[in-house]
C-alpha positions, 0 to 999 in steps of 0.5 A, a space after each residue: 088848726 085841723 092839721 095840729 089837731 090831726 097831729 095831736 091825735 096821731 101822736 096819742 094813737 102812737 103813744 097808746 100803741 107803743 105803750 101797749 107794745 111795752 106792756 105799760 098800763 096805767 091800770 092797777 098792778 095784777 091786770 092781765 096783759 089781755 085787759 091792758 091791750 084791750 083797754 089800749 085798743 079801745 082808746 085807739 078806737 076812740 082816737 080813730 073816731 076823733 080823726 074821723 071827725 077831723 078828716 072823714 074817711 081818710 082817718 083809717 089810712 092815717 091810723 094805719 100809717 101812724 101804727 106803721 111808724 111806731 118804732 119796734 125798738 124804743 129810744 130813750 127819747 121815745 120812752 121820755 115822751 111815752 112817760 110824759 103821755 102816761 104820767 102827765 107833765 107834772 113836777 113829780 113826772 119831771 123828777 121821775 124823768 130826771 132820775 131816769 136820765 140819771 139811771 141811764 147815765 149811770 148805766 152808760 158809765 158802768 158799761 163803759 168801765 165794766 162791760 154790759 154783763 157786769 153792769 147787768 149784775 150790778 144793776 140787778 143785785 138784790 137789795 139784801 140776801 135773806 138770812 137763810 141763804 147766808 146760813 145755807 151757803 
């Protein structure tokens, strides 16, 4: 039981750290990056205390190991796990993940057909062009 609790807390620590690296917040838009990082760091501190209750002084070593194991480059699977952590495993989250997987598949198909630069332009195309931009052109 203790090992599974330790693994769960370590995964939560990794998720918090990874989310901070990516700038994900769960906080209101407009919150400063400093506030987001501070909130994440405080959560990691609380999780460290949970580990201390489970394994004693070994907790800080486990936190350090966990943070070292967090990848610098996120894979799609990493992002799926992180979104589940951030949003919870609800029907709405599952729909969002389905749309995200569809987006990745579409991006891959576009890249294969047109290359990365044209794909970026297609994906980042504005919804519409303002009337003043059209008149000035």
